[in-house]
Chimera marker file (.cmm) of the C-alpha trace (Angstrom):
<marker_set name="trace">
<marker id="1" x="16.572" y="11.678" z="23.841" r="1" g="1" b="0" radius="0.5"/>
<marker id="2" x="16.149" y="14.792" z="21.912" r="1" g="1" b="0" radius="0.5"/>
<marker id="3" x="12.397" y="15.632" z="20.762" r="1" g="1" b="0" radius="0.5"/>
<marker id="4" x="10.945" y="19.110" z="19.381" r="1" g="1" b="0" radius="0.5"/>
<marker id="5" x="8.052" y="20.487" z="21.551" r="1" g="1" b="0" radius="0.5"/>
<marker id="6" x="6.129" y="23.403" z="19.895" r="1" g="1" b="0" radius="0.5"/>
<marker id="7" x="9.370" y="23.965" z="17.809" r="1" g="1" b="0" radius="0.5"/>
<marker id="8" x="11.766" y="23.904" z="20.677" r="1" g="1" b="0" radius="0.5"/>
<marker id="9" x="14.252" y="21.240" z="21.495" r="1" g="1" b="0" radius="0.5"/>
<marker id="10" x="13.844" y="19.329" z="24.534" r="1" g="1" b="0" radius="0.5"/>
<marker id="11" x="15.491" y="16.394" z="26.331" r="1" g="1" b="0" radius="0.5"/>
<marker id="12" x="13.486" y="13.652" z="27.422" r="1" g="1" b="0" radius="0.5"/>
<marker id="13" x="13.692" y="9.952" z="28.948" r="1" g="1" b="0" radius="0.5"/>
<marker id="14" x="13.667" y="7.205" z="26.566" r="1" g="1" b="0" radius="0.5"/>
<marker id="15" x="10.355" y="5.672" z="26.802" r="1" g="1" b="0" radius="0.5"/>
<marker id="16" x="8.154" y="8.457" z="27.653" r="1" g="1" b="0" radius="0.5"/>
<marker id="17" x="4.849" y="8.444" z="26.601" r="1" g="1" b="0" radius="0.5"/>
<marker id="18" x="2.707" y="11.411" z="25.187" r="1" g="1" b="0" radius="0.5"/>
<marker id="19" x="0.620" y="11.300" z="28.471" r="1" g="1" b="0" radius="0.5"/>
<marker id="20" x="3.847" y="11.207" z="30.397" r="1" g="1" b="0" radius="0.5"/>
<marker id="21" x="5.044" y="14.549" z="28.425" r="1" g="1" b="0" radius="0.5"/>
<marker id="22" x="1.917" y="16.258" z="29.284" r="1" g="1" b="0" radius="0.5"/>
<marker id="23" x="2.481" y="15.340" z="32.757" r="1" g="1" b="0" radius="0.5"/>
<marker id="24" x="6.168" y="16.319" z="32.848" r="1" g="1" b="0" radius="0.5"/>
<marker id="25" x="4.916" y="19.807" z="31.169" r="1" g="1" b="0" radius="0.5"/>
<marker id="26" x="2.249" y="20.053" z="33.986" r="1" g="1" b="0" radius="0.5"/>
<marker id="27" x="-0.436" y="20.276" z="31.358" r="1" g="1" b="0" radius="0.5"/>
<marker id="28" x="-4.187" y="19.230" z="31.793" r="1" g="1" b="0" radius="0.5"/>
<marker id="29" x="-4.650" y="16.584" z="29.061" r="1" g="1" b="0" radius="0.5"/>
<marker id="30" x="-8.264" y="17.418" z="28.892" r="1" g="1" b="0" radius="0.5"/>
<marker id="31" x="-7.494" y="21.052" z="27.667" r="1" g="1" b="0" radius="0.5"/>
<marker id="32" x="-5.042" y="20.494" z="24.839" r="1" g="1" b="0" radius="0.5"/>
<marker id="33" x="-4.576" y="18.842" z="21.635" r="1" g="1" b="0" radius="0.5"/>
<marker id="34" x="-1.492" y="16.779" z="20.481" r="1" g="1" b="0" radius="0.5"/>
<marker id="35" x="-0.213" y="16.657" z="17.191" r="1" g="1" b="0" radius="0.5"/>
<marker id="36" x="2.893" y="13.826" z="16.933" r="1" g="1" b="0" radius="0.5"/>
<marker id="37" x="4.710" y="14.055" z="13.617" r="1" g="1" b="0" radius="0.5"/>
<marker id="38" x="1.676" y="15.934" z="11.930" r="1" g="1" b="0" radius="0.5"/>
<marker id="39" x="-1.017" y="13.236" z="13.011" r="1" g="1" b="0" radius="0.5"/>
<marker id="40" x="-3.374" y="13.940" z="15.699" r="1" g="1" b="0" radius="0.5"/>
<marker id="41" x="-2.988" y="11.661" z="18.810" r="1" g="1" b="0" radius="0.5"/>
<marker id="42" x="-6.374" y="10.674" z="20.386" r="1" g="1" b="0" radius="0.5"/>
<marker id="43" x="-6.965" y="11.092" z="24.194" r="1" g="1" b="0" radius="0.5"/>
<marker id="44" x="-7.351" y="7.129" z="24.268" r="1" g="1" b="0" radius="0.5"/>
<marker id="45" x="-4.131" y="6.596" z="22.567" r="1" g="1" b="0" radius="0.5"/>
<marker id="46" x="-1.910" y="9.062" z="24.572" r="1" g="1" b="0" radius="0.5"/>
<marker id="47" x="-0.615" y="6.431" z="27.525" r="1" g="1" b="0" radius="0.5"/>
<marker id="48" x="0.349" y="3.852" z="24.669" r="1" g="1" b="0" radius="0.5"/>
<marker id="49" x="2.169" y="6.052" z="22.389" r="1" g="1" b="0" radius="0.5"/>
<marker id="50" x="5.919" y="5.990" z="23.038" r="1" g="1" b="0" radius="0.5"/>
<marker id="51" x="8.073" y="9.079" z="22.010" r="1" g="1" b="0" radius="0.5"/>
<marker id="52" x="11.023" y="8.403" z="19.844" r="1" g="1" b="0" radius="0.5"/>
<marker id="53" x="14.207" y="10.371" z="19.323" r="1" g="1" b="0" radius="0.5"/>
<marker id="54" x="13.479" y="13.188" z="16.698" r="1" g="1" b="0" radius="0.5"/>
<marker id="55" x="9.612" y="13.015" z="17.249" r="1" g="1" b="0" radius="0.5"/>
<marker id="56" x="7.956" y="16.606" z="16.757" r="1" g="1" b="0" radius="0.5"/>
<marker id="57" x="5.053" y="17.415" z="19.153" r="1" g="1" b="0" radius="0.5"/>
<marker id="58" x="3.016" y="20.369" z="18.699" r="1" g="1" b="0" radius="0.5"/>
<marker id="59" x="0.608" y="20.988" z="21.786" r="1" g="1" b="0" radius="0.5"/>
<marker id="60" x="-2.216" y="23.258" z="21.343" r="1" g="1" b="0" radius="0.5"/>
<marker id="61" x="-4.303" y="24.684" z="24.204" r="1" g="1" b="0" radius="0.5"/>
<marker id="62" x="-7.921" y="25.267" z="24.179" r="1" g="1" b="0" radius="0.5"/>
<marker id="63" x="-8.977" y="28.933" z="24.638" r="1" g="1" b="0" radius="0.5"/>
<marker id="64" x="-12.485" y="30.367" z="25.761" r="1" g="1" b="0" radius="0.5"/>
<marker id="65" x="-13.424" y="33.464" z="25.136" r="1" g="1" b="0" radius="0.5"/>
<marker id="66" x="-16.198" y="35.534" z="23.381" r="1" g="1" b="0" radius="0.5"/>
<link id1="1" id2="2" r="1" g="1" b="0" radius="0.2"/>
<link id1="2" id2="3" r="1" g="1" b="0" radius="0.2"/>
<link id1="3" id2="4" r="1" g="1" b="0" radius="0.2"/>
<link id1="4" id2="5" r="1" g="1" b="0" radius="0.2"/>
<link id1="5" id2="6" r="1" g="1" b="0" radius="0.2"/>
<link id1="6" id2="7" r="1" g="1" b="0" radius="0.2"/>
<link id1="7" id2="8" r="1" g="1" b="0" radius="0.2"/>
<link id1="8" id2="9" r="1" g="1" b="0" radius="0.2"/>
<link id1="9" id2="10" r="1" g="1" b="0" radius="0.2"/>
<link id1="10" id2="11" r="1" g="1" b="0" radius="0.2"/>
<link id1="11" id2="12" r="1" g="1" b="0" radius="0.2"/>
<link id1="12" id2="13" r="1" g="1" b="0" radius="0.2"/>
<link id1="13" id2="14" r="1" g="1" b="0" radius="0.2"/>
<link id1="14" id2="15" r="1" g="1" b="0" radius="0.2"/>
<link id1="15" id2="16" r="1" g="1" b="0" radius="0.2"/>
<link id1="16" id2="17" r="1" g="1" b="0" radius="0.2"/>
<link id1="17" id2="18" r="1" g="1" b="0" radius="0.2"/>
<link id1="18" id2="19" r="1" g="1" b="0" radius="0.2"/>
<link id1="19" id2="20" r="1" g="1" b="0" radius="0.2"/>
<link id1="20" id2="21" r="1" g="1" b="0" radius="0.2"/>
<link id1="21" id2="22" r="1" g="1" b="0" radius="0.2"/>
<link id1="22" id2="23" r="1" g="1" b="0" radius="0.2"/>
<link id1="23" id2="24" r="1" g="1" b="0" radius="0.2"/>
<link id1="24" id2="25" r="1" g="1" b="0" radius="0.2"/>
<link id1="25" id2="26" r="1" g="1" b="0" radius="0.2"/>
<link id1="26" id2="27" r="1" g="1" b="0" radius="0.2"/>
<link id1="27" id2="28" r="1" g="1" b="0" radius="0.2"/>
<link id1="28" id2="29" r="1" g="1" b="0" radius="0.2"/>
<link id1="29" id2="30" r="1" g="1" b="0" radius="0.2"/>
<link id1="30" id2="31" r="1" g="1" b="0" radius="0.2"/>
<link id1="31" id2="32" r="1" g="1" b="0" radius="0.2"/>
<link id1="32" id2="33" r="1" g="1" b="0" radius="0.2"/>
<link id1="33" id2="34" r="1" g="1" b="0" radius="0.2"/>
<link id1="34" id2="35" r="1" g="1" b="0" radius="0.2"/>
<link id1="35" id2="36" r="1" g="1" b="0" radius="0.2"/>
<link id1="36" id2="37" r="1" g="1" b="0" radius="0.2"/>
<link id1="37" id2="38" r="1" g="1" b="0" radius="0.2"/>
<link id1="38" id2="39" r="1" g="1" b="0" radius="0.2"/>
<link id1="39" id2="40" r="1" g="1" b="0" radius="0.2"/>
<link id1="40" id2="41" r="1" g="1" b="0" radius="0.2"/>
<link id1="41" id2="42" r="1" g="1" b="0" radius="0.2"/>
<link id1="42" id2="43" r="1" g="1" b="0" radius="0.2"/>
<link id1="43" id2="44" r="1" g="1" b="0" radius="0.2"/>
<link id1="44" id2="45" r="1" g="1" b="0" radius="0.2"/>
<link id1="45" id2="46" r="1" g="1" b="0" radius="0.2"/>
<link id1="46" id2="47" r="1" g="1" b="0" radius="0.2"/>
<link id1="47" id2="48" r="1" g="1" b="0" radius="0.2"/>
<link id1="48" id2="49" r="1" g="1" b="0" radius="0.2"/>
<link id1="49" id2="50" r="1" g="1" b="0" radius="0.2"/>
<link id1="50" id2="51" r="1" g="1" b="0" radius="0.2"/>
<link id1="51" id2="52" r="1" g="1" b="0" radius="0.2"/>
<link id1="52" id2="53" r="1" g="1" b="0" radius="0.2"/>
<link id1="53" id2="54" r="1" g="1" b="0" radius="0.2"/>
<link id1="54" id2="55" r="1" g="1" b="0" radius="0.2"/>
<link id1="55" id2="56" r="1" g="1" b="0" radius="0.2"/>
<link id1="56" id2="57" r="1" g="1" b="0" radius="0.2"/>
<link id1="57" id2="58" r="1" g="1" b="0" radius="0.2"/>
<link id1="58" id2="59" r="1" g="1" b="0" radius="0.2"/>
<link id1="59" id2="60" r="1" g="1" b="0" radius="0.2"/>
<link id1="60" id2="61" r="1" g="1" b="0" radius="0.2"/>
<link id1="61" id2="62" r="1" g="1" b="0" radius="0.2"/>
<link id1="62" id2="63" r="1" g="1" b="0" radius="0.2"/>
<link id1="63" id2="64" r="1" g="1" b="0" radius="0.2"/>
<link id1="64" id2="65" r="1" g="1" b="0" radius="0.2"/>
<link id1="65" id2="66" r="1" g="1" b="0" radius="0.2"/>
</marker_set>
């Protein structure tokens, strides 16, 4: 199915969770914030929240610095 990740079209398996997407993208879930259709997804909900065709996901990385 088709979804948008940070503004780019991406093909993923049906039934993929937000946590599964982060794993597929090789991202550490502790270091990112995920927004699904303009709603922040809590860390505790990522495994249960399944993606649907047409979803828009924004993934923001925490960046340290000074």
